[in-house]
C-alpha positions in Angstrom: 108.7 139.1 75.4 105.8 137.8 77.0 102.6 139.7 77.7 103.8 139.7 81.6 107.3 139.5 81.3 107.7 143.0 79.2 110.4 143.7 81.2 112.7 141.8 83.8 110.6 140.9 86.6 111.4 140.6 90.2 110.0 138.1 92.8 110.5 138.4 96.7 110.2 135.9 99.1 106.8 135.6 100.9 107.8 135.1 104.7 105.4 135.5 107.8 102.6 137.2 105.4 105.0 139.8 103.4 107.2 139.7 100.0 110.2 141.4 100.6 114.1 139.9 99.4 116.3 138.1 101.1 118.3 139.9 104.1 121.6 140.3 102.3 120.0 141.7 99.0 121.4 138.8 96.7 119.0 137.5 93.5 119.2 134.6 90.7 117.9 134.6 87.5 116.0 132.4 85.7 116.2 131.5 82.2 113.6 131.1 79.1 114.3 127.4 77.8 113.1 128.3 74.9 115.5 131.4 74.2 118.3 130.9 76.6 117.5 134.5 77.9 116.7 135.8 81.3 113.5 136.3 81.9 113.0 137.0 85.4 114.9 137.5 89.0 113.8 136.1 92.0 115.3 136.5 95.7 118.2 134.3 96.6 117.1 133.0 100.3 120.0 132.6 103.2 120.4 130.9 105.8 118.9 133.9 108.3 116.1 134.0 106.0 114.7 130.6 106.0 115.5 130.2 109.7 112.8 133.3 109.7 110.6 131.6 107.7 110.8 128.5 109.7 110.3 130.3 112.8 107.4 132.2 111.7 105.4 129.0 110.6 106.5 127.5 114.3 105.4 130.6 115.9 101.9 130.5 114.9 101.4 126.8 114.8 102.0 127.4 118.8 99.7 130.0 118.5 97.0 127.4 117.2 95.3 130.5 115.6 95.5 128.8 112.6 94.6 124.7 113.9 92.2 125.8 116.5 89.9 127.7 113.5 86.7 125.2 112.2 87.8 122.8 109.6 85.4 124.7 107.2 87.2 127.8 108.0 90.3 127.1 106.7 88.8 124.8 103.8 87.3 128.5 102.7 90.8 130.1 102.3 91.6 127.2 99.9 88.7 128.0 97.7 89.6 131.2 97.7 93.0 129.9 97.0 91.3 128.6 94.0 89.6 131.0 92.5 93.1 133.1 93.0 94.1 130.8 90.4 91.8 130.5 87.8 91.8 134.6 88.1 94.9 134.7 87.0 95.3 132.4 85.3 96.6 133.5 82.0 99.6 135.1 83.1 100.4 131.7 85.7 100.3 129.1 82.6 102.6 131.7 80.6 105.0 132.0 83.7 104.9 128.1 84.0 105.9 127.7 80.0 108.7 130.3 80.0 110.1 128.8 83.5 110.0 125.1 82.3 109.9 124.9 79.0 106.5 123.3 78.9 103.9 123.9 76.3 101.5 126.5 76.2 98.8 124.0 75.7 99.8 122.3 78.5 100.0 125.0 81.2 96.8 126.7 79.7 95.1 123.2 80.0 96.6 120.7 82.4 99.3 122.4 84.9 97.1 125.5 86.1 93.5 124.0 86.1 94.9 120.9 87.9 96.4 123.4 90.6 93.0 125.5 91.1 90.9 122.0 91.3 93.3 120.2 94.1 92.9 124.1 96.1 89.1 123.2 95.6 88.9 119.9 96.4 90.7 120.0 99.6 89.0 123.2 100.7 85.6 120.9 100.3 87.2 117.9 101.9 86.0 118.2 106.0 84.8 114.5 107.2 88.1 112.9 107.1 89.4 115.4 110.0 86.5 115.4 112.2 87.3 113.1 115.5 85.3 109.5 115.6 84.6 107.3 118.3 86.5 103.7 118.0 84.3 101.0 120.1 85.8 99.0 122.4 85.6 96.2 124.8 85.3 98.2 128.0 83.2 101.2 130.2 85.4 104.1 128.2 84.6 106.6 125.5 87.8 106.1 122.8 87.9 108.9 120.4 90.4 109.4 117.7 91.9 112.5 116.5 93.6 113.7 113.6 96.0 116.7 114.6 98.2 118.5 112.6 102.6 117.5 112.4 103.2 121.3 113.2 105.3 123.0 110.5 105.9 121.5 107.2 108.8 121.6 104.9 107.9 121.2 101.1 110.3 120.5 98.9 109.5 119.8 95.4 111.9 119.6 91.8 111.1 121.8 88.5 109.6 119.8 86.3 105.3 120.2 87.6 105.8 123.1 90.4 102.3 124.3 90.0 100.5 121.0 90.4 103.1 119.4 93.0 102.6 122.8 95.1 98.8 122.2 95.3 99.2 118.8 96.1 101.4 119.2 99.2 99.8 122.8 100.3 96.2 122.0 99.8 96.0 119.3 102.2 98.7 120.4 104.6 97.2 123.7 105.2 93.3 121.8 105.6 95.0 119.7 108.1 96.1 122.9 110.0 100.0 123.1 109.5 102.3 126.0 109.1 104.3 125.5 105.5 107.5 126.4 104.5 107.8 125.9 100.9 110.9 126.1 98.7 110.2 125.7 95.2 113.3 124.5 92.8 115.2 127.2 91.6 115.1 126.5 88.5 111.2 126.8 88.1 110.5 129.1 91.3 108.8 132.1 88.9 104.9 131.0 89.1 105.2 129.8 92.2 106.4 133.1 93.7 104.2 134.7 91.8 101.5 133.1 92.8 102.6 133.5 96.6 102.4 137.2 95.8 98.6 137.4 94.8 97.6 135.4 97.5 98.8 138.1 100.6 95.0 139.2 100.8 93.5 135.4 101.4 93.1 135.9 104.6 96.0 133.5 106.3 97.4 134.0 109.6 100.9 135.7 109.3 103.4 133.0 108.9 100.8 130.1 108.4 102.2 129.8 104.2 105.6 131.0 103.4 107.0 130.6 99.9 111.7 130.8 100.0 113.1 130.7 96.6 116.6 129.6 97.3 119.9 128.4 94.5 121.3 127.5 97.9 121.8 124.2 99.3 122.6 124.9 102.6 119.3 126.8 102.6 117.6 123.5 101.7 119.5 121.9 104.2 118.7 124.0 106.7 114.8 123.3 106.7 115.5 119.6 106.5 117.3 120.0 109.7 115.7 122.1 111.6 114.2 121.6 114.9 111.6 123.4 114.7 110.4 121.8 111.7 108.3 118.0 112.3 107.9 116.8 108.7 109.3 116.8 105.4 107.0 116.7 102.1 109.6 115.8 99.5 109.4 115.1 95.4 112.8 114.4 93.3 115.5 112.2 92.3 115.9 109.3 94.8 119.3 110.0 95.3 118.4 113.2 97.0 115.9 111.4 98.8 118.3 109.8 100.6 120.4 112.8 101.3 117.1 113.8 103.1 116.6 110.8 105.1 120.1 110.9 106.5 119.5 114.6 106.7 116.5 114.1 109.0 118.0 111.1 111.5 119.1 113.3 113.8 115.7 114.9 114.2 113.1 111.7 113.5 110.8 113.8 111.6 108.4 112.7 109.7 109.2 112.2 105.9 107.4 111.7 102.8 109.3 111.1 99.6 107.9 110.4 96.0 111.3 109.6 93.9 112.4 108.5 90.8 110.5 105.9 88.4 111.4 103.6 85.4 108.0 102.9 84.6 106.9 100.0 82.0 104.7 100.5 79.4 103.0 97.0 78.6 101.2 96.5 74.8 99.9 93.2 74.3 98.9 91.9 71.1 95.2 92.0 71.8 95.1 95.7 71.9 93.4 98.9 69.9 97.2 99.5 68.1 96.3 103.1 67.0 95.2 103.5 71.2 98.2 102.2 72.4 100.5 104.3 69.8 98.9 107.5 71.1 99.1 106.4 75.0 102.5 105.2 74.4 103.4 108.7 73.5 102.3 110.8 75.8 103.3 108.6 78.5 107.0 109.3 77.3 106.8 112.7 75.7 104.4 114.6 77.5 106.4 117.8 79.1 109.9 116.4 76.7 109.4 112.9 79.2 111.0 115.2 82.3 108.1 113.5 84.6 108.8 111.0 87.3 106.3 108.7 85.9 107.3 108.8 82.4 106.5 104.9 80.7 110.0 105.2 79.6 110.3 101.1 79.1 108.3 100.0 76.5 107.2 96.7 76.8 105.5 95.6 73.1 104.0 91.7 72.7 106.4 90.1 70.0 103.6 89.6 67.1 102.7 93.1 66.8 106.1 94.4 67.3 107.3 95.2 64.1 103.4 96.9 63.3 103.6 99.3 66.5 107.2 100.2 66.4 106.5 101.8 62.8 103.3 103.4 64.0 105.2 104.6 67.2 108.4 106.1 65.3 106.2 107.5 62.3 104.4 109.4 64.7 107.7 110.3 66.7 108.8 112.2 64.2 105.8 114.0 63.1 106.3 116.1 66.2 106.6 119.9 66.1 109.3 120.8 68.0 109.6 124.4 68.7 109.1 127.2 71.5 107.0 126.6 74.4 104.8 129.6 74.1 103.5 128.6 70.5 100.5 127.0 70.8 101.3 124.8 67.7 104.9 122.8 69.1 103.9 119.5 70.4 107.3 118.8 71.8 109.3 122.3 73.7 112.5 122.1 75.3 114.1 120.8 78.3 114.7 122.6 81.1 118.4 123.7 80.9 121.4 123.2 78.5 122.5 121.2 81.8 120.0 119.2 82.1 120.2 118.0 78.2 123.8 117.3 78.2 122.7 114.9 80.8 120.1 113.4 78.9 122.4 113.2 75.5 125.0 111.3 78.0 122.4 108.7 78.6 121.5 108.3 74.4 125.5 108.6 74.0 125.5 105.2 76.7 122.4 103.4 75.3 124.8 103.2 71.8 127.7 102.3 73.1 125.7 99.2 74.7 124.4 98.2 72.0 120.9 99.7 71.6 120.0 100.8 68.4 119.0 104.5 68.4 116.0 104.1 65.9 115.6 107.7 65.3 116.1 111.4 67.5 118.5 111.5 70.4 120.0 114.8 68.3 120.0 118.6 68.8 117.7 119.7 66.2 118.8 122.5 63.5 117.1 125.3 62.8 117.6 129.4 63.6 114.5 129.5 65.7 115.9 126.5 67.8 119.5 127.7 67.9 119.7 129.8 71.6 117.0 126.7 73.2 118.1 123.8 74.9 115.6 121.8 72.4 116.2 117.4 71.8 114.5 115.4 69.2 113.0 112.6 71.1 114.4 109.5 71.1 113.6 105.6 70.6 116.0 102.8 71.0 115.4 99.2 70.2 117.2 96.0 71.0 117.4 97.1 74.1 117.9 95.0 77.4 116.6 95.5 80.3 119.9 95.2 82.4 121.3 98.8 80.0 121.6 101.9 81.7 118.9 103.2 79.7 116.3 100.8 81.3 117.4 101.0 84.5 118.6 104.4 85.6 116.0 107.1 85.1 116.7 109.7 82.2 113.9 112.3 82.8 113.8 113.1 79.4 112.5 111.8 76.2 114.3 108.2 76.1 112.2 105.4 75.4 113.7 101.6 75.2 112.0 99.2 73.6 111.7 96.0 74.5 110.3 92.8 73.3 107.9 89.9 75.6 106.7 86.4 73.9 104.0 86.0 77.0 102.2 87.7 80.3 104.5 86.0 82.7 107.5 87.6 80.3 106.1 91.1 80.5 105.5 90.7 84.5 109.0 90.1 85.2 110.6 92.4 82.9 108.4 95.0 84.4 109.6 94.5 88.2 113.1 93.9 87.0 113.7 97.5 88.1 114.7 99.4 91.1 111.9 101.4 91.2 107.9 101.2 91.3 106.4 104.3 90.7 103.5 103.4 88.0 103.0 101.5 85.1 100.6 101.4 82.0 99.2 98.3 80.4 97.2 98.0 76.9 94.8 95.1 76.2 91.1 94.4 75.5 91.2 91.7 77.7 90.8 93.0 81.2 90.7 90.0 83.5 94.0 90.1 82.0 94.8 93.1 82.7 93.8 92.9 86.3 95.5 89.7 87.0 99.3 92.0 85.7 98.3 94.6 87.8 98.0 93.0 90.9 101.6 91.0 90.2 103.2 94.9 89.4 105.1 96.1 91.5 104.0 99.7 91.6 101.9 102.5 93.5 100.0 103.1 90.3 98.5 101.3 87.4 96.6 102.8 84.2 95.1 100.0 82.5 93.7 101.7 78.7 95.1 105.3 79.4 97.8 107.1 81.2 98.5 110.2 83.7 95.1 109.9 85.2 95.5 111.7 88.6 92.4 112.5 90.3 92.4 114.7 93.8 90.1 111.8 95.3 92.8 109.2 94.4 95.9 108.3 96.4 99.4 108.4 94.2 103.3 106.6 95.5 105.7 104.7 95.1 106.7 101.4 95.7 110.5 100.4 96.1 113.0 103.2 95.9 110.4 105.2 94.6 109.5 106.4 97.6 106.9 105.9 100.6 104.1 107.7 101.6 100.9 109.1 99.9 100.1 112.1 98.4 96.2 113.2 97.3 93.2 111.3 98.3 92.3 110.7 101.8 95.7 109.0 102.3 97.5 112.1 101.0 95.7 114.3 103.7 95.7 111.9 106.6 100.2 111.6 105.7 100.1 115.8 107.0 98.4 114.5 110.2 99.5 112.3 113.4 96.8 110.7 115.4 96.0 111.4 118.9 93.9 108.6 121.3 91.7 109.7 123.8 90.4 107.5 126.3 87.6 108.9 128.5 86.2 106.4 131.4 82.3 105.9 131.6 82.9 103.3 134.5 79.2 103.5 136.5 79.9 104.7 139.7 83.1 106.4 138.0 85.3 104.7 140.0 87.6 102.4 137.0 89.8 99.3 138.1 93.0 101.1 137.7 91.5 103.7 140.6 91.7 100.5 143.2 94.7 98.7 142.0 96.7 99.8 145.1 
């Protein structure tokens, strides 16, 4: 048992500034994917609880106490949250690993620091929200103001809880909104622990509410409620479509960051060793459980054999083990159910005629017996029409395709219903930029993978969703514009006053 979970920890809801249990005292358990053991218990919110959270957020929004603050005051609260995250970094990293199966290296050096940095960044970004004058050809003063959406419902999946929470909560708070946040029931622990840590930050009661629940009707209530002005959702494409339907009756604003099947394009003139390493990160980071996973590897035929040989050798050398072991390269999948779903895709790939070159099996060993482990899999002889090349597996399954030239690579890459991210590996930057312009993708990385920056917006094309997170665009998603027109006609008699 870990230092921070020497005994079963219990976490409550954070509603109206108070940590409390659910109104019916029901709970659900969180399981460590490395061991299959329960390590935490969380309050399981019901309809009464989510309605209380929504009403609390609505009340504080209508009071204007938060949005009426100076932007710098709101920003200072975000910086305080960033500092709290850093002060409790070790605990939060450990809880994130125990909850999701992420390696401790990843939660320690990526997830927790990124979460803190996002709060600090938006805490210090104020200029975009200041009213701006618009020049018009008339004797008026025109002002464009950005105002909060009101109550924002935020819903995230289980693969990057702390990071995705920060991406939504930090800009939404800075913009003056009140928030009802629902983490995934498969990974709520680090989020709910953070909720208990920020009670004393100085946020008005109701501005930020965290509601853990295992119940679909509770989440649906958040989406359907007429008191909620916007939903920011990250998750699967099919769930995103359901949310669009549920939100239709209240015509609320939506931002949807959905699935992906990202092409990773390797040209013959790349640095092969660097591209192999980047390919590994693109598909096997977080055990492939990423929306942006480079799960379709497109390799130029002249280096195909050499590249695959190096890739397979490096993949087979990964150390599979418990998430809390610092030497582990590759941890467990999030749950047995999810592992079964990934295994079904592997079986489908074999049946469709692809060659399973390595991995795809449940590893043996006493240390791994109770966890949800799976060997990283690489398929060759893949046709782009196969399920493993078209559907989001959301696991460590790489489909390798061969291409002859730039035009064929672009055609294969764009032959997908998704358009979230893409990678290009080549020393020819003119070619790289030409390909990037033609890819139907919201993000294109050239000779790197996974560069997410608070200053740069992120989001998808096609069925990978709409709306943006991070950057100026991501901040503006949580606002609505208001135009104010002030007459400056000499003598104060505008034409409209004498029209009739």
